[in-house]
N, C-alpha and C positions, 0 to 999 in steps of 0.2 A: 716373476714381477714382484717388486718389493711392496709390502703392504704399508701404506702411509696413513691408514684411517686413524690410527692413535694420535698421530701428529695433527690431523685435521680437526679432531675433537678438542685438542689442547689449544689450537689456534683460534677455534671458535670462541673460546672463553676469554681470550686475550682482548682487553679493551681496545677499540679501534682508536687510531690517532685522531684527536679532535682538532679541527682547524679553528682557531680562535684569534680575536683581535681585541682591541679595547676602544672605548669611546674617547674621541679626541675633541669633538666640538659639536655644539647643537646651535643651529641658526634657524629661527622660525620653527618649521616642522620637520627639518631635515637634520639627520645625525650623520656626522662624519666619523668613520672608524678606521683605525689602522689595520687593514687586513679583515678577515682572512680573504684569500684570493678565490673569489666565487664569482660566477657569471651573473649578469644582470637578469632579473626575473626570479632568482632563487631567494629563499627565505633564511633569515638568521634569527637568532634569539638574543635579546638584550638582557642580561642578568643585572638587575639593580637591587642589591640587598636581598631582601626576602622576596621580592617581586620580580617578574619577568614578562616581556612581551615579545611578540613576533615583529619583525621588521622586513620589508621588502627591499631588496637591492635594486635601486633605480639608476645608478651610474657609478662612476669611478674616476679618479684623477690623481696622477702622480702617486700611485700606490695606496690611495685611500678610497674607501668605499663610501658611497652616499646612500643611506638607508632612510626609508620612510616607515616609522612604526605604525603597526596596525592597532592603534589605540592612542591615548593622549601621552604626551611627552613628559608629564608631570612626574618628577622623581628620578628621572635619568641624570646621572652625574658623570663627570670626567672620570676616566679610568674604569668604568663599568665593563664587565667582560662581554664580548660579542661572539657568540658560538654559531658557526655555519651548520645548518640542518641538512645540507646536501640534497635538497629537494625544492621544487617549485611549489607554489600555493596550491593546495588540493582541498577539495570538499567531499564530505561523505554524501553518497547517493543511494537511493532505494525507494521502493514503493511506500515505506513507512512515512516518508516526507509529505505525502498527500494529506491535507487537513492540518498542517502544521505552519507555524510562523517561526522562521529562523533569522539569525543575523548573517552578516557578510562571510563569517567563517563556518557557518553551518550549525551554530549552537542554538538550541531551542530558546525562545524568548516569550512563550505563550504560557508558561506555567503548567504545561501537560506532562511534564516529566522528560527523562532523557530519551534520545533516539538510538535505537539499536540498529546500526547500519555498519556493514562489513566492507562494503565496496567504496572506493575512493576514486575520484577523477581530478586530473588538473583542471583548474579553472580557465586555462588557456588551451585552446585546441584549434587545429586548422580547419577551415570550412570544408565541407564535402567537395570533392573534385568536380569541377564543372560538367565533366562528361559522365560522371556517376549519378548526377542528380536526375531523378525522374521528372518527366514534364508535369507541370501543374495542371491538372485536369478536373479534380474534384472541387466542389464548391463547399466553402465553409459558411454554414448558415449561422447567423448571429442572432436572430429573433428580433432585429431592429429593422422595421419596415423600409426606411429610407435607404438603409445600407444594402439590404438584400435586394431591393428592386432597382435602385439607381447606381450602386457602386459595389456590385457583386464581388466578394472576396474569395480567392481560391485557397485550398488547403496547401500551405507552403509559401503563401504571398507575404510580402512585408509592407505594412501600411503604416502611415503616420497619422496622428491626430494633432493637427496644428491649432494651437489655441492660445489666447491670452489668459489671464488669470480669472477664475470665477465665472466660466462660461459653461461648465458642466462636463469637463473631460473625465473627472474621477467617476462621476455617476455613470457615464457611458462605458467606462471600463468595468464597473461593477455589473452592469447589465450584460455586457459581453461574457463576463465570468460566469454568470448565472444561466444564460440561455443559449450560448454558442454550442454547436454540436461538435465539441472537442472531447477527447478522452480524459484529458487532464489540463488544468491551467497552471502556469508558472507565472507569478506576478512579482515583479521587482519594483520596490518603492524606494527611490533613490533621492536622497536630499530632502525628503518631505519633513515638515514639522511633526513632532511627536503626537500632537493632539490630532493631526489629519490622519496619521496612520491608524490610531486607535478608532477613529470614526469610520475610516474606510473598512477595516476589518469587521467592526461590530455592526455597523449600520448599513453601509453601501453594499459590501459583499455579503454580510450575513452568514448564517449557518449553512444555508443552501449553497452559497457560493464557495464557502471555505471548504466544504466537504469534498469538493473535487479540485482543490487548489493547493499549491505550494506558494507561500508568501515569503520572500526574501526582503528584508528591510535594512536600510542604512539611513539613519535620520540626519538632519542637516548639522547636528552638532558633532557628528563623527568625523574623524580625519578624512581628507581628500582621497587617500589611498584606499581607505576602507569603502568609501562610496564607489570608487571605480571597481573594487573587488567584488562588491555585491552585484554589480551588472555582469561582470564575466562569470560569477558563480550561477547566476540565474540561467545563463546560456548553457553552463555545464550540466545542470540539472535537466533543462529541457532536452539536451542532447541525449542524456541517459534514457529518458522516456521515448524519444524518437527512435533510438537504436533498438528499443524493444517493440518497434512496429506501431507505436501509438501516434495519434494525431494530436499534437500539442499546440495549445494557444498560449503563446508567450507574450505577455503584456509588461512594458517597462515605463514607468512614470518617475522621472522624466529623462529623455535623452539629453535635454539641455543642461540638467544639473550634473549629468555624467561628464559633459564637455566643461562645465565649470570646475568640477574636481580636477580634470585633466590640466585646465589652465593653471590651477593652483600649483600642481606638481611641476609642470613645465617651467613656470616662472621661477619657482623656488630652485630648480636645477640650473637656471641661468639661461634658458631659452629666450630668444628675442621675441617680443610680441609682434604679431603681424596685423591681422584684420581684428579690429575692435578688441585689442589686447590678447587675443588667442594666439598661443604659439603654434608652430607648424605641427607638432606631434599630436595635437587634438584632432586635426583633421586627417592625420594619418591613421589615427586609432579608430575612427568612425567605421570605414569599410571593414576593418578587421573584426569589428564587433558585429555589424549588421549582416555580413556575408555568412555568419554561423547560422542564421535562421534560414529556413527553406526546406526543400525536400531532400532526402537522402536516398540511399538505395532501398530503404524501407522506412515507413513512417514519415511524419512531416512536422515542421515547426512553422506555424503561422505567427508571424511577429507583428505586434501592434505597439508602436512606440509614440509616445506623446512628446511634443516639441513646444516649449513655451515661447511664443512669438513675442518678443519685447515690443510692447506698445501696439500689439496686433500688426507689426510690420512684416509683410510677407518676405521681405528681402533680407531678413536677419541672416547673418553668415551661417549659423548652425542649421537654420531651416533651409537655407539654399543648398548647403552640402548634403543634408539628409535627403532632400527632395531628388537629388541627382542619383542617389543610390538605391532608394527603396522603389516599390512597384505601385505607388499611388498614395494618396493622402485625402484625409477628411478635414476640411477647414471649418472650425466652429466660429460662427459669426457673433460678434458682441450685439449687433443690431438686432438679430434674430433673438438672442437670449433676452434682449431688452423688451421684446415684443411677446415674451413667454412662449416662444416656439422652441420646444425641447423635444428630441436633441436638436441643438442649434447648428445642424450641418448645413452649410451653404452649397446648394446644388451647382452653382456657377464656379466656385473656386475649388471644388472637390473633384477627385478623378480616381478611377481604378484602371491602371493600364492593362489589366488582363481580362476585364470584363468581355471584350470582343472574342476572346478565345474560349470563355467559360460558358457563355449562354447562347441560345439560339438566336438567329438574326431578328426574329420578331421581338423577343425580349430586349435585345440591344437597341432596336429602333424605338421601342417604347421608352427606354430610359433616356434616350436622346430627346425625344419629343418633350418629356417632362422637364428636362433641364432647359430646353429651349423656351418653354412656356415661362419658367421661372426668370430666365435672363431677359426675355423680351419685356416682361412686366416691369422688371427693375430699370430697364432702359427708358420706358415712358412714364415711370411712376410719378415723377414731379410734375410732368404735363397733365396727368389725370388729376392730381391733387389740386392744382391750381385752375382746373377747368379749362386748360388749353387744348385738350384733345376732345373732339366731339365724336361720340359713338356713331358708327356707321361710315367713318372716313376709310377705315381699312378692316375688311372682314377678318383677316389674319390676327390683327391686334385685338379685335373685338372678341375673338375666341380666346385669346390669352387672358383678357380681362375676366372672361367668364370662368375660365378653369383655374386661375390663380387661388381664390379663396379655397376651393376644394382641394387644391395641391397643398396648401398650408395645413388644412385639417388632416391630410394624409400623412404628412411629415410629423405632426405632433403625435407623441406617444407617451402615455403616463408611465412613471416609474413602476417597475414591477409587472407591466404588461408586455407580453411578447406574442409574436405571430409567426407562424410557419411561413417559409419563404414563398411556396406556391400560392398561399392565400394572399400574400402581399402583391404578388405579380397580378393575380386575378383582380385584386381591389383596384390597382393602378390601371389596369386594361379597361375596367369598367368606367373609371374616372376619365381617362383620356379619350375613349371611344375611337373615333376615325383619326384622331390627331389633328393636326393643323393643315389647312389647305396650302398647296404650293404657291 
């Protein structure tokens, strides 16, 4: 046999052929380049003088590529060289990420020095095969009384926090991060104002929460493709920890701004607007993202996604589509927040679809009774306030009127206070007693 090893070593030193093109046009945030011929989803680098930036291939037409730079387009000129990198977007992963704040590309932004990570993952991954997912059987304790007792969450469940602005969703996320019984938290802050991210990390999350968390941020001033990349990167990091057998709590604030970024990209690419200006690709991307959370063959990703409900409208198209995919939601009520009931989780509009499979029948009936008390009181509240309901007219409603103030006190929970799940159940059981008469 002929020994070709000498030729192999020579070939290894020969520079590989580079696939390149040039910038032809820039409209809005989209760059059009003549070649190179690379598939959608891969990464190119735009060289502009002394500077360069990565750009994601989002489409092509008549031999030209459509690119979305992962950064601002300032400085890009006609004729700039476009180089294909031959790979999709990847992010460095590893245990060293815990306790750090990074951007969409995995670069540290917390001033704590560089990250020594040798392993990389594509930010896009297929969800676990449906038949390889282990059943959701374990309970994810959150330390929040109303959640643990009325809307029990399972390890691997996907829950939404539906809320308008300013009703406490960020604070609730911070409480989950500090007190939930998870091995590691992965927190994606998508499209938030820079001031809010600093406040969340320093004040709401605090040292205690950050010590067991990875925070990925893409502020509202970043390009739309970078905001979407941060969401996908957060899921890739959560999948790394899940594949190492850990129970991960993945929180993303917010899914609505992820959809807003998708709308910007879709409209820039020429997609037709459909519902409220959202192109079809936005609603196609939602299940591709959300299905990545859940249980795998080992470990789990419990997903908590916030959804900004425009004008507190439950029928918002993003909220509607998300609700059809996930396994339950917590609806934060502006009326409850206005009465200083925090967390402002409305028992009548919230639901956990898996609670019936996670808890004993006694606990399930207890949660139903508490929600019934809340709902019955809301139904007759106006009659009570104007004096149209006379006590003694209906023993069942009388019991609701008696229990409602105690239930309000049960739901209220000061910031920084947490309670073990069994203590919450025992507290609710003592409050409800024998429940309502039939």
